[in-house]
N, C-alpha and C positions, 0 to 999 in steps of 0.2 A: 071970129072964126066959125064958134058953133052953130050960129044962125044961119051963115052961108052954107056950112056943110057939116052934117051930123054923123057922117061915116066915122065908124071908130077905126083908129089906127094902131097896130101892134109891130113892135121891132123884136125878133128872135134872131139873136145871137149865133153864129155857127150854123146858119141855115140851110146851107147849100147841099145837106146830106143827112142820112141817118135820123136822129130823134128830131134834130131841129127842122129838117124838112117837113116831117110827119106834124110836128108842132103847128108850121107854118101853114101846112095843107087844111089842118084841124081849124085853126083860127080863120081861115078864108072860107069854111065851110059855113063857117057861123057868121059870116057877114063882116068880117073885119078885112080892111085894106093892109096888107102886110107888107112890112119892109124886111128883105131878107137881107140880114147883114152876113158877111163874109169876107175874107180876106183876099179869096183867088178870083180875080175877075172872070176866067172862063167859068169855072163852077159856079159862080154868083149868076152870070147871066144864064147859065144852062137851067139854074134851077129856078129863076123867074119865068123862063120860057116854058118850063115843063108844067110850073103852078098856073100860069095864064093858058094854058092849053087845057086845063082842068078847070077854068072857069074862076079862078080865084084872082083877085084884083091885087097882084104882088109888084112889088118894084124893087131893085137893088140898092143896097147902100154899101160903099166901101168901108170895110170896118176890121181892123186888127185891134182887138181888145187890149193888146200889150203896147200899143203906141200912143201915147197922149195925143199928139196931133192927127192921127188918124181917128180918134174917138171924138175929139172936138170939132172936126170936119163933118163928122158923122151926123152928130148932135145939129149942125147947122143946117146941112142935107135935110134933116128931116123937119126943122122948122120952116125952111122954104117949103117943102114937099106937102105938110099935112098940117102945121100951125101947131099941132098939139100931139101927146102920145097918149092912148088909153091902156096899153099892155106894154110890159117890157118883159120879155123871157130872157134871162141870163142862163144861156144854154151853153155857149161856147167853152169846152174844157179839154185837157189833155190828160193822159193817163202818165206820160213820161217815161223815160228809157228805164228798161228793168236789166239789161245784161251787166255782167261782171259785179252781181250784188248792188247795183245801183239804189235799189230800193230795200235791201236788206237794212234794218236799223243799224246794225253793227256795223256796215260799212256803206253808211247811206253817203251817197254821193250829194254833196251841198250845192253844186251847181245845177243838179237834176232837181233837187228840192226848189233852189230858187225861181227856176223856168216853171215848175209846176204850179208853183204859189202866183207867179206873175200873170198867168193865164186865169187859173181857178178862183183865186181871191181878189188880187188887186185889179183884175181885168173887170171883174164886177163891180168893184167899187168906180172904177174909171167911168165905166158905162153908165151904172146907174145915177153918179153925182152929174156926169153931164147932161142928162136927159131929164133930170127930176123936174126942172122948170118946165118941159113940156107935160110932164105928167100931172103936174099941179094945175094945168090948164084945162085937164080932162075933167068931168063930172065924177067919174067912178074909176080911177086909175087903179091898176093892179101890178104888183112885181112878182115874177115867179122865178126863184133861182133853184138851177138844176143841181140837186145833191146826189147823196149815194148813201145807203144804210152802211156801205163800208166807214163812212165818217161819224156812225153812231157809236160812241163811247159804251152805250149799254149793250148793243148787239155784237159789236166787234166782229162784223160778218166779213166774208170774202177773204183773198188771199193777205198775206203780209206785203203791204205797200207801203212804205214808209215816206213816201211823198205824196202820194195821191191821195192816200186815206186821211191823213191829218189836214189835207187841203180842204176836204169836204167837212172835216170837223170845224175849222176856221170859218168856212163859209155858213155854216149852219150858225154860227155864233155872229157872225156878220149880219146874218138876216133877221135875229132877235134884237140887235142894235137898231137896224133900222125899223124895225117893225115898232119899237119902244118910242123911238124918235118922233116917227110919223104917226102916232097913236090919236094926234086929235087933227089930223087930217083926213082926207077921204082915201089916202093911198094905203092898199093893202098888200102887205109883203108877207109870204109864206115860202118855204123850201118843199121841194119835191124830189122823190125818189122813183125814177121811171122803170127802175127794176133791171135784170141783166137781159140787155137787148142786143138781138143779132144785129150789129152795124160793123161798120169798119174799125171802130173803136174796141169792139171784142173780139175782131177776127170773125166776125159772123158766128161767135159760139153761142150766143145767148138763145134760149128758148123763146124769148118773147120778140113779137115784132115791133119796129118803130111806132106803129098806130096803138098798140097796146100800151107801150112805154108813153107814149104823148096823153093818153087820157087823164092820167092825174093833173099834168099839166094844164090843160085845156079846162079841167074842173076848177083848178086854183085861179086861172086866168080870168073867169068869168064868175067869180063868188059875188053874191049878193052883198051889200052894204054891211049887214049883220054877220058877214061870214067871219071864220076865224082869222086871226093875225097873229104873226111871228110864230106859225107851227112848222112841223115837219111831217109831211105826207107820202104815203104809197097807195097804192089801190086799196090795200087792206085797212086804210085810216092813219090814224096817228103812228109815227115811228118815234120809239124810244131815243132821246137825245145820247 
């Protein structure tokens, strides 16, 4: 496949809006063909149309990271469409409900916790393992997991959100496990915090633009072969665990 087509392909999950869309746009500007992974068919189609209008070589992939069958079908679609995968950005994530003390640790709603973990942690594992054979076909594959400083045990940043914050702590732990397991392969795995970005996710309250949030992700997605592995980074550099 490489000899026929040397175009690099990237999959961005949750790429129909916000930071995910900005990441897709940035990868497209860097010459990647971008697979826009999203659940909602209309939003996915609109995102692809918008990216193409901007000159990005984009195509849509139906992808619900919480659904095994959807993830498997997405991996098959990527194999048919591209034959390999050069970059995986696990961007899809949810904050979870907060009403009625749902994320106060003393009144934590376990259904909310399960729902958040299913997307933010299990979803990353589902997608990563489904497309790993495609990544291993690429000469310089990269995986970037979208984390948050709220998951840092050292910083303990942000409001108390006892489902969301620990989901990112666990994601950081999973990231290091992948990095260790894949240490003797070309696959470079890291976690990124985009910062407090103005998106639907934050009620457009953040001081940073999606493009600013995407910058650290784009850097990690295009690291050289001797770049860092198993790290946690934001614009300022290494984030404490």
